[in-house]
Structures are given as structure tokens and as C-alpha cells.
C-alpha positions in Angstrom: 74.9 99.2 -27.5 74.0 100.3 -23.9 71.4 98.2 -22.0 69.5 100.2 -19.4 67.3 97.4 -17.9 64.5 99.9 -17.8 61.7 97.5 -16.9 63.5 96.3 -13.7 64.5 99.8 -12.8 60.9 101.1 -13.2 59.6 98.1 -11.2 62.1 98.9 -8.4 61.2 102.6 -8.3 57.5 101.9 -8.4 57.9 99.5 -5.5 59.7 102.2 -3.5 57.0 104.8 -4.3 54.3 102.3 -3.3 56.0 101.7 0.1 56.0 105.5 0.6 52.3 105.9 0.0 50.8 107.8 2.9 53.8 110.0 3.3 53.3 113.7 2.8 54.2 115.9 -0.2 57.2 114.9 -2.3 58.2 112.1 0.0 55.3 110.0 -1.5 55.7 111.1 -5.1 59.3 111.5 -6.1 61.7 108.5 -6.0 64.7 110.3 -4.6 62.8 111.5 -1.5 60.6 108.5 -1.1 63.7 106.3 -0.9 65.2 108.4 1.9 61.9 108.5 3.8 61.3 104.7 3.5 64.8 103.8 4.6 64.5 106.2 7.5 61.2 104.6 8.4 62.8 101.2 8.4 65.5 102.4 10.8 62.8 103.8 13.1 60.8 100.5 13.0 63.8 98.4 13.8 64.7 100.6 16.8 61.1 100.9 18.1 60.5 97.1 18.0 63.2 96.9 20.7 61.8 100.0 22.5 58.3 98.5 22.6 59.5 95.4 24.5 61.3 97.7 27.0 58.1 99.8 27.5 55.8 96.9 28.0 58.2 95.3 30.6 58.2 98.7 32.5 54.4 98.8 32.3 54.1 95.2 33.7 56.5 96.0 36.5 54.5 99.1 37.5 51.3 97.1 37.6 52.8 94.3 39.6 54.4 96.8 42.0 51.0 98.6 42.6 49.3 95.3 43.3 52.2 94.0 45.5 52.1 97.2 47.6 48.3 96.8 48.0 49.1 93.3 49.2 51.6 94.6 51.8 55.0 94.0 50.0 57.2 95.6 47.4 57.9 94.6 43.9 61.4 93.3 44.5 60.4 91.3 47.6 57.4 89.9 45.7 59.6 88.7 42.8 62.3 87.3 45.1 59.6 85.4 47.0 58.1 83.9 43.8 61.6 82.8 42.7 62.2 81.2 46.1 58.8 79.5 45.9 59.7 78.2 42.4 56.6 80.0 40.8 57.3 80.2 37.1 55.1 83.1 36.0 56.5 85.8 33.8 55.9 89.5 34.4 53.3 89.7 31.6 51.1 87.0 33.2 51.6 88.5 36.7 50.6 91.9 35.5 47.5 90.4 33.8 46.6 88.6 37.1 47.2 91.8 39.1 44.9 93.8 36.8 42.1 91.3 36.5 42.0 89.0 39.5 42.9 90.6 42.8 42.2 87.5 45.0 44.5 85.3 42.9 47.2 87.9 43.1 46.7 88.1 46.9 47.3 84.4 47.0 50.5 84.7 45.0 51.6 87.5 47.4 50.9 85.2 50.3 53.0 82.4 48.7 55.8 84.9 48.1 55.8 86.1 51.7 55.9 82.6 53.0 58.8 81.6 50.7 60.7 84.7 51.8 60.2 83.9 55.4 61.5 80.4 54.9 64.4 81.8 52.9 65.3 84.2 55.7 64.9 81.5 58.4 67.1 79.1 56.4 69.9 81.8 56.0 69.8 82.6 59.7 
């Protein structure tokens, strides 16, 4: 006698159709197309979780660069100066400070400039 395991198969298919809810036309109604659409969506979500991190870092760098230039330095010199001064703020925090608190960012820029001057004097 052939056993089809119909209950488990139906449950698996219904779960896939449920995950495809919100898709358009046959991609949300028919198992064969829903399965392809859901797997493709999972591929996109995996890829774009990495892309999101990349995009946010670029946004933070742009904000820091704009604020650093307003303070009379460049992004690379500012970051190098902060590293020389042992200021342990990440780019997310620096971008937030740059966007919301200009006097505090100006103070950070001053610290970075002084550390760079000390670094150059030590090297020479």
C-alpha cells in the first residue's frame, strides 16, 4: 500500500502559500509559483541585509564629511586625527553628532586637528 503523507504535504504547501501572501496573481495562489517567488524573495533578503549595512556606512561617511568640511578639515584627516587622539566613536555615532549637535562636532574636529598636528610634529 502506498503512503502519501498527505497531511504533512498539505501543511507544507499551505505554509508556503501563506508566506507568499501579498504577492500578485498566481504567485500568491498556486504552490508551484509561490515556492519560486518565496525562495527568490529569500535570496533578495539575504543579499540586501548586506547591502543595507553598506548603504548606511556610506550615508554616515557623507554626513561626517559634510560636517568635517564645515569645520575646516576633510573626512580622512578627521578620522585619522580621531584615531591619533584615541577617540573611540564609531561612524554611526559621529554621524548622529554631526547631524544633531554642531558644537560638539566642532569640539571633536578641534581634538582631531590637534592630534594630527602632534602626530606630524612627532614624525618630523
